[in-house]
MDTraj code that builds the backbone (N, CA, C; nanometers):
import mdtraj as md
import numpy as np

residues = "MET THR TYR GLU GLY PHE ALA ILE GLU CYS TYR GLU ALA GLY LYS GLY LEU TRP HIS ALA ARG LEU ARG LEU PRO ASP ARG ASN PRO LEU ILE VAL GLY GLY VAL ALA PHE SER ALA ILE GLU ILE GLY PHE ALA TRP PRO ASP PRO GLU SER ALA ALA ALA ASP ALA ARG ASN GLN ILE ASP ARG LEU LYS LEU ALA ARG TYR ALA ALA ALA ALA GLN ALA SER GLN GLN GLU LEU SER ALA ALA".split()
xyz = np.array([
    [0.0840, -0.1166, 0.0000],
    [0.0000, 0.0000, 0.0000],
    [0.0887, 0.1231, 0.0000],
    [0.0433, 0.2293, -0.0614],
    [0.1171, 0.3550, -0.0586],
    [0.0326, 0.4607, 0.0117],
    [0.1044, 0.5522, 0.0768],
    [0.0384, 0.6608, 0.1479],
    [0.1344, 0.7773, 0.1571],
    [0.0924, 0.8935, 0.1129],
    [0.1716, 1.0176, 0.1225],
    [0.3153, 1.0002, 0.0717],
    [0.3319, 0.9265, -0.0367],
    [0.4638, 0.9096, -0.0967],
    [0.5467, 0.7968, -0.0397],
    [0.4898, 0.7166, 0.0475],
    [0.5613, 0.6038, 0.1077],
    [0.4947, 0.4726, 0.0706],
    [0.5758, 0.3698, 0.0565],
    [0.5248, 0.2333, 0.0474],
    [0.5233, 0.1802, 0.1907],
    [0.4090, 0.1316, 0.2352],
    [0.3968, 0.0746, 0.3689],
    [0.3956, -0.0769, 0.3542],
    [0.4904, -0.1421, 0.4185],
    [0.5008, -0.2875, 0.4155],
    [0.4716, -0.3393, 0.5554],
    [0.3746, -0.4257, 0.5680],
    [0.3441, -0.4875, 0.6975],
    [0.4074, -0.6254, 0.7009],
    [0.4603, -0.6634, 0.8143],
    [0.5230, -0.7943, 0.8287],
    [0.5011, -0.8454, 0.9706],
    [0.5015, -0.9766, 0.9819],
    [0.4798, -1.0404, 1.1109],
    [0.6154, -1.0779, 1.1697],
    [0.6446, -1.0263, 1.2873],
    [0.7703, -1.0558, 1.3571],
    [0.7335, -1.1282, 1.4866],
    [0.7096, -1.2552, 1.4765],
    [0.6578, -1.3322, 1.5878],
    [0.5100, -1.3577, 1.5640],
    [0.4580, -1.4593, 1.6255],
    [0.3178, -1.4979, 1.6017],
    [0.2231, -1.3892, 1.6508],
    [0.1491, -1.3297, 1.5557],
    [0.0509, -1.2278, 1.5889],
    [0.1088, -1.0929, 1.6269],
    [0.2346, -1.0684, 1.5931],
    [0.2997, -0.9400, 1.6229],
    [0.3322, -0.8701, 1.4911],
    [0.2408, -0.7855, 1.4487],
    [0.2542, -0.7189, 1.3194],
    [0.3206, -0.5829, 1.3335],
    [0.4116, -0.5548, 1.2420],
    [0.4860, -0.4291, 1.2377],
    [0.4720, -0.3689, 1.0985],
    [0.5140, -0.2440, 1.0857],
    [0.5118, -0.1780, 0.9546],
    [0.6476, -0.1154, 0.9277],
    [0.6797, -0.1105, 0.8002],
    [0.8049, -0.0518, 0.7527],
    [0.7680, 0.0483, 0.6438],
    [0.8304, 0.1642, 0.6477],
    [0.8092, 0.2679, 0.5461],
    [0.9311, 0.2732, 0.4551],
    [0.9060, 0.2775, 0.3264],
    [1.0123, 0.2938, 0.2267],
    [0.9625, 0.3894, 0.1198],
    [1.0547, 0.4406, 0.0427],
    [1.0157, 0.5103, -0.0788],
    [0.9764, 0.4037, -0.1806],
    [0.8753, 0.4281, -0.2596],
    [0.8299, 0.3251, -0.3547],
    [0.9384, 0.2750, -0.4497],
    [1.0336, 0.3613, -0.4858],
    [1.1412, 0.3199, -0.5761],
    [1.2592, 0.2574, -0.5017],
    [1.2459, 0.2440, -0.3701],
    [1.3462, 0.1837, -0.2810],
    [1.4770, 0.2626, -0.2719],
    [1.4767, 0.3860, -0.3194],
    [1.5927, 0.4719, -0.2974],
    [1.5966, 0.5112, -0.1504],
    [1.7147, 0.5480, -0.0991],
    [1.7229, 0.5890, 0.0417],
    [1.6424, 0.7153, 0.0689],
    [1.5899, 0.7229, 0.1878],
    [1.5169, 0.8397, 0.2356],
    [1.6152, 0.9197, 0.3206],
    [1.6326, 1.0475, 0.2907],
    [1.7270, 1.1323, 0.3638],
    [1.6485, 1.2139, 0.4662],
    [1.6798, 1.1933, 0.5930],
    [1.6172, 1.2669, 0.7028],
    [1.7292, 1.3277, 0.7857],
    [1.7360, 1.4586, 0.7898],
    [1.8392, 1.5261, 0.8676],
    [1.9802, 1.4923, 0.8220],
    [1.9969, 1.4680, 0.6917],
    [2.1281, 1.4368, 0.6371],
    [2.1689, 1.2914, 0.6526],
    [2.0825, 1.2077, 0.7070],
    [2.1117, 1.0658, 0.7268],
    [2.0243, 0.9841, 0.6320],
    [2.0853, 0.8896, 0.5623],
    [2.0129, 0.8061, 0.4662],
    [1.9566, 0.6823, 0.5361],
    [1.8295, 0.6568, 0.5110],
    [1.7619, 0.5385, 0.5649],
    [1.7067, 0.4579, 0.4476],
    [1.7329, 0.3290, 0.4463],
    [1.6722, 0.2449, 0.3432],
    [1.5257, 0.2206, 0.3747],
    [1.4923, 0.2214, 0.5044],
    [1.3537, 0.2040, 0.5494],
    [1.3417, 0.2622, 0.6890],
    [1.2194, 0.2951, 0.7262],
    [1.1903, 0.3406, 0.8618],
    [1.0976, 0.2365, 0.9229],
    [1.1415, 0.1773, 1.0321],
    [1.0615, 0.0764, 1.1007],
    [0.9726, 0.1452, 1.2038],
    [0.8432, 0.1093, 1.2002],
    [0.7501, 0.1587, 1.3006],
    [0.7575, 0.0600, 1.4167],
    [0.7881, 0.1074, 1.5359],
    [0.8268, 0.0214, 1.6458],
    [0.7199, -0.0447, 1.7284],
    [0.5929, -0.0333, 1.6949],
    [0.4890, -0.0961, 1.7762],
    [0.4438, -0.2269, 1.7134],
    [0.4075, -0.3237, 1.7967],
    [0.3513, -0.4501, 1.7492],
    [0.1998, -0.4430, 1.7606],
    [0.1328, -0.4881, 1.6561],
    [-0.0131, -0.4853, 1.6500],
    [-0.0649, -0.6256, 1.6246],
    [-0.1914, -0.6536, 1.6585],
    [-0.2442, -0.7889, 1.6428],
    [-0.2768, -0.8282, 1.4989],
    [-0.2791, -0.7310, 1.4065],
    [-0.3120, -0.7625, 1.2676],
    [-0.2458, -0.6595, 1.1753],
    [-0.2296, -0.6948, 1.0480],
    [-0.1615, -0.6024, 0.9557],
    [-0.2377, -0.4723, 0.9321],
    [-0.3702, -0.4755, 0.9391],
    [-0.4478, -0.3529, 0.9187],
    [-0.4169, -0.2495, 1.0265],
    [-0.4031, -0.2956, 1.1513],
    [-0.3698, -0.2038, 1.2613],
    [-0.2290, -0.1489, 1.2457],
    [-0.1356, -0.2334, 1.2015],
    [0.0026, -0.1877, 1.1800],
    [0.0063, -0.0814, 1.0705],
    [-0.0684, -0.1035, 0.9624],
    [-0.0726, -0.0060, 0.8527],
    [-0.1377, 0.1242, 0.8976],
    [-0.2447, 0.1144, 0.9773],
    [-0.3115, 0.2350, 1.0282],
    [-0.2162, 0.3155, 1.1156],
    [-0.1369, 0.2467, 1.1986],
    [-0.0400, 0.3159, 1.2825],
    [0.0680, 0.3819, 1.1976],
    [0.1120, 0.3150, 1.0915],
    [0.2124, 0.3735, 1.0018],
    [0.1588, 0.5013, 0.9379],
    [0.0337, 0.4984, 0.8911],
    [-0.0265, 0.6196, 0.8328],
    [-0.0342, 0.7308, 0.9369],
    [-0.0693, 0.6948, 1.0585],
    [-0.0752, 0.7931, 1.1672],
    [0.0623, 0.8542, 1.1936],
    [0.1665, 0.7721, 1.1939],
    [0.3021, 0.8223, 1.2178],
    [0.3474, 0.9147, 1.1048],
    [0.3137, 0.8804, 0.9811],
    [0.3485, 0.9667, 0.8677],
    [0.2845, 1.1038, 0.8860],
    [0.1576, 1.1045, 0.9250],
    [0.0872, 1.2310, 0.9459],
    [0.1418, 1.3062, 1.0665],
    [0.1582, 1.2368, 1.1774],
    [0.2005, 1.3008, 1.3020],
    [0.3404, 1.3608, 1.2909],
    [0.4308, 1.2882, 1.2272],
    [0.5699, 1.3345, 1.2155],
    [0.5944, 1.4161, 1.0886],
    [0.4876, 1.4357, 1.0112],
    [0.4968, 1.5129, 0.8860],
    [0.6069, 1.4573, 0.7946],
    [0.6098, 1.3257, 0.7788],
    [0.7126, 1.2605, 0.6987],
    [0.6933, 1.2776, 0.5489],
    [0.5732, 1.3143, 0.5061],
    [0.5474, 1.3285, 0.3629],
    [0.6431, 1.4283, 0.2981],
    [0.6881, 1.5272, 0.3738],
    [0.7807, 1.6268, 0.3155],
    [0.9110, 1.5613, 0.2719],
    [0.9555, 1.4551, 0.3431],
    [1.0792, 1.3867, 0.3054],
    [1.0603, 1.3037, 0.1794],
    [0.9442, 1.2423, 0.1660],
    [0.9152, 1.1660, 0.0447],
    [0.9078, 1.2600, -0.0747],
    [0.8451, 1.3756, -0.0575],
    [0.8353, 1.4730, -0.1667],
    [0.9729, 1.5250, -0.2050],
    [1.0581, 1.5510, -0.1066],
    [1.1936, 1.5996, -0.1346],
    [1.2741, 1.4939, -0.2100],
    [1.2591, 1.3684, -0.1733],
    [1.3308, 1.2615, -0.2421],
    [1.2832, 1.2490, -0.3857],
    [1.1537, 1.2616, -0.4079],
    [1.0992, 1.2527, -0.5417],
    [1.1491, 1.3692, -0.6277],
    [1.1527, 1.4885, -0.5719],
    [1.2023, 1.6049, -0.6454],
    [1.3494, 1.5874, -0.6810],
    [1.4268, 1.5329, -0.5879],
    [1.5686, 1.5097, -0.6118],
    [1.5890, 1.4095, -0.7249],
    [1.5098, 1.3032, -0.7272],
    [1.5196, 1.2034, -0.8347],
    [1.4825, 1.2632, -0.9692],
    [1.3823, 1.3504, -0.9706],
    [1.3428, 1.4151, -1.0966],
    [1.4529, 1.5059, -1.1484],
    [1.5217, 1.5739, -1.0571],
    [1.6326, 1.6603, -1.0980],
    [1.7455, 1.5783, -1.1585],
    [1.7744, 1.4618, -1.0982],
    [1.8802, 1.3766, -1.1496],
    [1.8436, 1.3201, -1.2866],
    [1.7159, 1.2879, -1.3054],
    [1.6707, 1.2342, -1.4342],
    [1.6790, 1.3396, -1.5438],
    [1.6549, 1.4653, -1.5086],
    [1.6567, 1.5727, -1.6073],
    [1.7982, 1.6104, -1.6491],
    [1.8942, 1.5801, -1.5636],
    [2.0337, 1.6202, -1.5926],
    [2.0985, 1.5330, -1.6965],
])
top = md.Topology()
chain = top.add_chain()
for i, resn in enumerate(residues, 1):
    res = top.add_residue(resn, chain, resSeq=i)
    for name in ("N", "CA", "C"):
        top.add_atom(name, md.element.get_by_symbol(name[0]), res)
traj = md.Trajectory(xyz[None], top)
């Protein structure tokens, strides 16, 4: 699933312990504060993937992460144009 420029991947880490991972859809690194991240792990365990995805969307909104996805996309477009 994608949300606000991020691909949200849900995965089970232990029986019934669902987590979410945020990546850029093209899998390029996400630069936050000058540090490159291949993915951002959402640290809470949920009983199902829908809850993990809902929490990931909430974290994107709460932390205003969409600006980093937009900046990465703009940077890729600049590189493609060069």
